[in-house]
Backbone as XML, in Angstrom:
<?xml version="1.0"?>
<chain id="A" units="angstrom">
  <residue number="1" name="UNK">
    <atom name="N" x="96.184" y="119.353" z="79.326"/>
    <atom name="CA" x="96.946" y="118.196" z="79.769"/>
    <atom name="C" x="96.522" y="116.976" z="78.958"/>
  </residue>
  <residue number="2" name="UNK">
    <atom name="N" x="97.439" y="116.093" z="78.746"/>
    <atom name="CA" x="97.191" y="114.892" z="77.940"/>
    <atom name="C" x="96.146" y="113.995" z="78.601"/>
  </residue>
  <residue number="3" name="UNK">
    <atom name="N" x="96.219" y="113.795" z="79.917"/>
    <atom name="CA" x="95.282" y="112.885" z="80.571"/>
    <atom name="C" x="93.849" y="113.389" z="80.453"/>
  </residue>
  <residue number="4" name="UNK">
    <atom name="N" x="93.656" y="114.687" z="80.407"/>
    <atom name="CA" x="92.310" y="115.231" z="80.213"/>
    <atom name="C" x="91.786" y="114.863" z="78.820"/>
  </residue>
  <residue number="5" name="UNK">
    <atom name="N" x="92.651" y="114.934" z="77.829"/>
    <atom name="CA" x="92.264" y="114.570" z="76.464"/>
    <atom name="C" x="91.904" y="113.092" z="76.375"/>
  </residue>
  <residue number="6" name="UNK">
    <atom name="N" x="92.673" y="112.251" z="77.057"/>
    <atom name="CA" x="92.401" y="110.809" z="77.061"/>
    <atom name="C" x="91.049" y="110.535" z="77.713"/>
  </residue>
  <residue number="7" name="UNK">
    <atom name="N" x="90.788" y="111.196" z="78.849"/>
    <atom name="CA" x="89.502" y="111.009" z="79.522"/>
    <atom name="C" x="88.347" y="111.427" z="78.623"/>
  </residue>
  <residue number="8" name="UNK">
    <atom name="N" x="88.523" y="112.522" z="77.915"/>
    <atom name="CA" x="87.466" y="113.005" z="77.038"/>
    <atom name="C" x="87.226" y="112.064" z="75.865"/>
  </residue>
  <residue number="9" name="UNK">
    <atom name="N" x="88.254" y="111.328" z="75.463"/>
    <atom name="CA" x="88.096" y="110.341" z="74.394"/>
    <atom name="C" x="87.372" y="109.091" z="74.911"/>
  </residue>
  <residue number="10" name="UNK">
    <atom name="N" x="87.665" y="108.713" z="76.167"/>
    <atom name="CA" x="87.107" y="107.476" z="76.717"/>
    <atom name="C" x="85.695" y="107.629" z="77.261"/>
  </residue>
  <residue number="11" name="UNK">
    <atom name="N" x="85.357" y="108.813" z="77.780"/>
    <atom name="CA" x="84.080" y="109.028" z="78.442"/>
    <atom name="C" x="83.329" y="110.169" z="77.778"/>
  </residue>
  <residue number="12" name="UNK">
    <atom name="N" x="82.022" y="110.243" z="78.072"/>
    <atom name="CA" x="81.283" y="111.387" z="77.583"/>
    <atom name="C" x="81.763" y="112.637" z="78.322"/>
  </residue>
  <residue number="13" name="UNK">
    <atom name="N" x="81.382" y="113.787" z="77.845"/>
    <atom name="CA" x="81.903" y="115.047" z="78.383"/>
    <atom name="C" x="81.578" y="115.214" z="79.865"/>
  </residue>
  <residue number="14" name="UNK">
    <atom name="N" x="80.384" y="114.835" z="80.267"/>
    <atom name="CA" x="79.974" y="114.979" z="81.671"/>
    <atom name="C" x="80.812" y="114.091" z="82.585"/>
  </residue>
  <residue number="15" name="UNK">
    <atom name="N" x="81.018" y="112.840" z="82.186"/>
    <atom name="CA" x="81.809" y="111.906" z="82.995"/>
    <atom name="C" x="83.266" y="112.345" z="83.044"/>
  </residue>
  <residue number="16" name="UNK">
    <atom name="N" x="83.822" y="112.766" z="81.929"/>
    <atom name="CA" x="85.210" y="113.241" z="81.897"/>
    <atom name="C" x="85.373" y="114.447" z="82.814"/>
  </residue>
  <residue number="17" name="UNK">
    <atom name="N" x="84.410" y="115.367" z="82.785"/>
    <atom name="CA" x="84.481" y="116.560" z="83.640"/>
    <atom name="C" x="84.438" y="116.172" z="85.112"/>
  </residue>
  <residue number="18" name="UNK">
    <atom name="N" x="83.614" y="115.177" z="85.461"/>
    <atom name="CA" x="83.519" y="114.724" z="86.849"/>
    <atom name="C" x="84.829" y="114.101" z="87.316"/>
  </residue>
  <residue number="19" name="UNK">
    <atom name="N" x="85.443" y="113.289" z="86.470"/>
    <atom name="CA" x="86.717" y="112.657" z="86.824"/>
    <atom name="C" x="87.812" y="113.708" z="86.960"/>
  </residue>
  <residue number="20" name="UNK">
    <atom name="N" x="87.860" y="114.650" z="86.055"/>
    <atom name="CA" x="88.861" y="115.712" z="86.109"/>
    <atom name="C" x="88.689" y="116.524" z="87.390"/>
  </residue>
  <residue number="21" name="UNK">
    <atom name="N" x="87.455" y="116.856" z="87.750"/>
    <atom name="CA" x="87.198" y="117.614" z="88.979"/>
    <atom name="C" x="87.649" y="116.822" z="90.206"/>
  </residue>
  <residue number="22" name="UNK">
    <atom name="N" x="87.401" y="115.514" z="90.189"/>
    <atom name="CA" x="87.823" y="114.667" z="91.302"/>
    <atom name="C" x="89.339" y="114.657" z="91.440"/>
  </residue>
  <residue number="23" name="UNK">
    <atom name="N" x="90.031" y="114.458" z="90.341"/>
    <atom name="CA" x="91.494" y="114.420" z="90.354"/>
    <atom name="C" x="92.070" y="115.761" z="90.803"/>
  </residue>
  <residue number="24" name="UNK">
    <atom name="N" x="91.519" y="116.834" z="90.295"/>
    <atom name="CA" x="92.028" y="118.152" z="90.661"/>
    <atom name="C" x="91.712" y="118.513" z="92.104"/>
  </residue>
  <residue number="25" name="UNK">
    <atom name="N" x="90.709" y="117.869" z="92.697"/>
    <atom name="CA" x="90.337" y="118.144" z="94.074"/>
    <atom name="C" x="91.199" y="117.437" z="95.106"/>
  </residue>
  <residue number="26" name="UNK">
    <atom name="N" x="91.996" y="116.495" z="94.675"/>
    <atom name="CA" x="92.865" y="115.761" z="95.600"/>
    <atom name="C" x="94.020" y="116.664" z="96.005"/>
  </residue>
  <residue number="27" name="UNK">
    <atom name="N" x="94.252" y="116.737" z="97.324"/>
    <atom name="CA" x="95.315" y="117.627" z="97.786"/>
    <atom name="C" x="96.659" y="116.930" z="97.965"/>
  </residue>
  <residue number="28" name="UNK">
    <atom name="N" x="96.693" y="115.607" z="97.823"/>
    <atom name="CA" x="97.953" y="114.889" z="97.880"/>
    <atom name="C" x="98.552" y="114.758" z="99.266"/>
  </residue>
  <residue number="29" name="UNK">
    <atom name="N" x="97.792" y="115.096" z="100.279"/>
    <atom name="CA" x="98.302" y="115.046" z="101.645"/>
    <atom name="C" x="98.150" y="113.634" z="102.203"/>
  </residue>
  <residue number="30" name="UNK">
    <atom name="N" x="99.152" y="113.183" z="102.903"/>
    <atom name="CA" x="99.124" y="111.869" z="103.526"/>
    <atom name="C" x="99.197" y="112.061" z="105.032"/>
  </residue>
  <residue number="31" name="UNK">
    <atom name="N" x="98.306" y="111.385" z="105.737"/>
    <atom name="CA" x="98.334" y="111.441" z="107.189"/>
    <atom name="C" x="98.735" y="110.071" z="107.714"/>
  </residue>
  <residue number="32" name="UNK">
    <atom name="N" x="99.680" y="110.064" z="108.634"/>
    <atom name="CA" x="100.125" y="108.811" z="109.222"/>
    <atom name="C" x="99.179" y="108.402" z="110.335"/>
  </residue>
  <residue number="33" name="UNK">
    <atom name="N" x="99.017" y="107.128" z="110.492"/>
    <atom name="CA" x="98.277" y="106.582" z="111.623"/>
    <atom name="C" x="99.353" y="106.239" z="112.646"/>
  </residue>
  <residue number="34" name="UNK">
    <atom name="N" x="99.500" y="107.090" z="113.641"/>
    <atom name="CA" x="100.619" y="106.990" z="114.578"/>
    <atom name="C" x="100.734" y="105.631" z="115.272"/>
  </residue>
  <residue number="35" name="UNK">
    <atom name="N" x="99.656" y="105.041" z="115.787"/>
    <atom name="CA" x="99.821" y="103.719" z="116.421"/>
    <atom name="C" x="100.356" y="102.659" z="115.463"/>
  </residue>
  <residue number="36" name="UNK">
    <atom name="N" x="99.915" y="102.688" z="114.210"/>
    <atom name="CA" x="100.429" y="101.724" z="113.231"/>
    <atom name="C" x="101.891" y="102.016" z="112.924"/>
  </residue>
  <residue number="37" name="UNK">
    <atom name="N" x="102.228" y="103.280" z="112.772"/>
    <atom name="CA" x="103.621" y="103.645" z="112.515"/>
    <atom name="C" x="104.519" y="103.216" z="113.673"/>
  </residue>
  <residue number="38" name="UNK">
    <atom name="N" x="104.038" y="103.354" z="114.903"/>
    <atom name="CA" x="104.818" y="102.938" z="116.078"/>
    <atom name="C" x="105.063" y="101.431" z="116.072"/>
  </residue>
  <residue number="39" name="UNK">
    <atom name="N" x="104.037" y="100.651" z="115.714"/>
    <atom name="CA" x="104.200" y="99.194" z="115.634"/>
    <atom name="C" x="105.272" y="98.843" z="114.606"/>
  </residue>
  <residue number="40" name="UNK">
    <atom name="N" x="105.193" y="99.450" z="113.445"/>
    <atom name="CA" x="106.174" y="99.178" z="112.390"/>
    <atom name="C" x="107.578" y="99.544" z="112.858"/>
  </residue>
  <residue number="41" name="UNK">
    <atom name="N" x="107.714" y="100.711" z="113.485"/>
    <atom name="CA" x="109.028" y="101.149" z="113.962"/>
    <atom name="C" x="109.596" y="100.200" z="115.008"/>
  </residue>
  <residue number="42" name="UNK">
    <atom name="N" x="108.762" y="99.779" z="115.955"/>
    <atom name="CA" x="109.228" y="98.880" z="117.023"/>
    <atom name="C" x="109.699" y="97.544" z="116.464"/>
  </residue>
  <residue number="43" name="UNK">
    <atom name="N" x="108.890" y="96.959" z="115.605"/>
    <atom name="CA" x="109.243" y="95.645" z="115.062"/>
    <atom name="C" x="110.419" y="95.735" z="114.084"/>
  </residue>
  <residue number="44" name="UNK">
    <atom name="N" x="110.483" y="96.806" z="113.318"/>
    <atom name="CA" x="111.603" y="96.977" z="112.386"/>
    <atom name="C" x="112.915" y="97.158" z="113.141"/>
  </residue>
  <residue number="45" name="UNK">
    <atom name="N" x="112.849" y="97.809" z="114.291"/>
    <atom name="CA" x="114.064" y="98.005" z="115.099"/>
    <atom name="C" x="114.677" y="96.662" z="115.494"/>
  </residue>
  <residue number="46" name="UNK">
    <atom name="N" x="113.829" y="95.724" z="115.930"/>
    <atom name="CA" x="114.325" y="94.391" z="116.293"/>
    <atom name="C" x="114.893" y="93.673" z="115.072"/>
  </residue>
  <residue number="47" name="UNK">
    <atom name="N" x="114.248" y="93.845" z="113.923"/>
    <atom name="CA" x="114.751" y="93.228" z="112.694"/>
    <atom name="C" x="116.114" y="93.782" z="112.318"/>
  </residue>
  <residue number="48" name="UNK">
    <atom name="N" x="116.250" y="95.101" z="112.308"/>
    <atom name="CA" x="117.516" y="95.710" z="111.902"/>
    <atom name="C" x="118.632" y="95.474" z="112.918"/>
  </residue>
  <residue number="49" name="UNK">
    <atom name="N" x="118.255" y="95.153" z="114.153"/>
    <atom name="CA" x="119.255" y="94.813" z="115.171"/>
    <atom name="C" x="119.682" y="93.354" z="115.048"/>
  </residue>
  <residue number="50" name="UNK">
    <atom name="N" x="119.048" y="92.619" z="114.117"/>
    <atom name="CA" x="119.408" y="91.228" z="113.907"/>
    <atom name="C" x="118.797" y="90.280" z="114.914"/>
  </residue>
  <residue number="51" name="UNK">
    <atom name="N" x="117.807" y="90.737" z="115.670"/>
    <atom name="CA" x="117.185" y="89.909" z="116.699"/>
    <atom name="C" x="116.084" y="89.009" z="116.161"/>
  </residue>
  <residue number="52" name="UNK">
    <atom name="N" x="115.480" y="89.405" z="115.030"/>
    <atom name="CA" x="114.349" y="88.666" z="114.458"/>
    <atom name="C" x="114.524" y="88.631" z="112.946"/>
  </residue>
  <residue number="53" name="UNK">
    <atom name="N" x="114.146" y="87.485" z="112.327"/>
    <atom name="CA" x="114.261" y="87.416" z="110.861"/>
    <atom name="C" x="113.086" y="88.146" z="110.196"/>
  </residue>
  <residue number="54" name="UNK">
    <atom name="N" x="113.179" y="88.322" z="108.890"/>
    <atom name="CA" x="112.192" y="89.107" z="108.145"/>
    <atom name="C" x="110.792" y="88.504" z="108.228"/>
  </residue>
  <residue number="55" name="UNK">
    <atom name="N" x="110.678" y="87.196" z="108.034"/>
    <atom name="CA" x="109.356" y="86.563" z="108.060"/>
    <atom name="C" x="108.670" y="86.751" z="109.412"/>
  </residue>
  <residue number="56" name="UNK">
    <atom name="N" x="109.411" y="86.574" z="110.484"/>
    <atom name="CA" x="108.846" y="86.749" z="111.822"/>
    <atom name="C" x="108.471" y="88.212" z="112.062"/>
  </residue>
  <residue number="57" name="UNK">
    <atom name="N" x="109.290" y="89.127" z="111.560"/>
    <atom name="CA" x="108.997" y="90.557" z="111.703"/>
    <atom name="C" x="107.700" y="90.915" z="111.007"/>
  </residue>
  <residue number="58" name="UNK">
    <atom name="N" x="107.542" y="90.454" z="109.779"/>
    <atom name="CA" x="106.320" y="90.732" z="109.022"/>
    <atom name="C" x="105.111" y="90.137" z="109.736"/>
  </residue>
  <residue number="59" name="UNK">
    <atom name="N" x="105.252" y="88.910" z="110.205"/>
    <atom name="CA" x="104.161" y="88.246" z="110.917"/>
    <atom name="C" x="103.749" y="89.030" z="112.172"/>
  </residue>
  <residue number="60" name="UNK">
    <atom name="N" x="104.739" y="89.484" z="112.928"/>
    <atom name="CA" x="104.440" y="90.239" z="114.146"/>
    <atom name="C" x="103.767" y="91.571" z="113.830"/>
  </residue>
  <residue number="61" name="UNK">
    <atom name="N" x="104.233" y="92.248" z="112.793"/>
    <atom name="CA" x="103.616" y="93.520" z="112.396"/>
    <atom name="C" x="102.160" y="93.279" z="111.989"/>
  </residue>
  <residue number="62" name="UNK">
    <atom name="N" x="101.932" y="92.292" z="111.157"/>
    <atom name="CA" x="100.567" y="91.993" z="110.708"/>
    <atom name="C" x="99.657" y="91.646" z="111.875"/>
  </residue>
  <residue number="63" name="UNK">
    <atom name="N" x="100.135" y="90.815" z="112.787"/>
    <atom name="CA" x="99.328" y="90.406" z="113.934"/>
    <atom name="C" x="98.997" y="91.595" z="114.834"/>
  </residue>
  <residue number="64" name="UNK">
    <atom name="N" x="99.989" y="92.409" z="115.113"/>
    <atom name="CA" x="99.758" y="93.553" z="116.008"/>
    <atom name="C" x="98.807" y="94.575" z="115.376"/>
  </residue>
  <residue number="65" name="UNK">
    <atom name="N" x="98.957" y="94.830" z="114.087"/>
    <atom name="CA" x="98.070" y="95.792" z="113.424"/>
    <atom name="C" x="96.663" y="95.221" z="113.339"/>
  </residue>
  <residue number="66" name="UNK">
    <atom name="N" x="96.518" y="93.928" z="113.056"/>
    <atom name="CA" x="95.188" y="93.310" z="113.033"/>
    <atom name="C" x="94.505" y="93.450" z="114.381"/>
  </residue>
  <residue number="67" name="UNK">
    <atom name="N" x="95.239" y="93.186" z="115.436"/>
    <atom name="CA" x="94.694" y="93.310" z="116.783"/>
    <atom name="C" x="94.282" y="94.750" z="117.083"/>
  </residue>
  <residue number="68" name="UNK">
    <atom name="N" x="95.136" y="95.674" z="116.725"/>
    <atom name="CA" x="94.830" y="97.100" z="116.927"/>
    <atom name="C" x="93.542" y="97.497" z="116.199"/>
  </residue>
  <residue number="69" name="UNK">
    <atom name="N" x="93.403" y="97.053" z="114.963"/>
    <atom name="CA" x="92.213" y="97.384" z="114.181"/>
    <atom name="C" x="90.964" y="96.720" z="114.738"/>
  </residue>
  <residue number="70" name="UNK">
    <atom name="N" x="91.086" y="95.489" z="115.209"/>
    <atom name="CA" x="89.948" y="94.807" z="115.810"/>
    <atom name="C" x="89.492" y="95.503" z="117.096"/>
  </residue>
  <residue number="71" name="UNK">
    <atom name="N" x="90.438" y="95.975" z="117.875"/>
    <atom name="CA" x="90.109" y="96.672" z="119.116"/>
    <atom name="C" x="89.448" y="98.013" z="118.869"/>
  </residue>
  <residue number="72" name="UNK">
    <atom name="N" x="89.720" y="98.605" z="117.719"/>
    <atom name="CA" x="89.167" y="99.936" z="117.450"/>
    <atom name="C" x="87.764" y="99.876" z="116.847"/>
  </residue>
  <residue number="73" name="UNK">
    <atom name="N" x="87.266" y="98.671" z="116.551"/>
    <atom name="CA" x="85.910" y="98.551" z="115.974"/>
    <atom name="C" x="84.843" y="98.714" z="117.021"/>
  </residue>
</chain>
């Protein structure tokens, strides 16, 4: 692969091998954080219904997620 050749040019062999192993070890799976997804869905629903403008929607999403994260600490 081309990116492996580039890594080998930029780094010593040991470092390039470590980076390649790291990249190849990634499984590409994404897990959703359901409470955050629910907040986004709820606030987006009000936005798409025309009840709230975009700036207010973004502000509400940010505030609710910040609160959720603070409570989980």
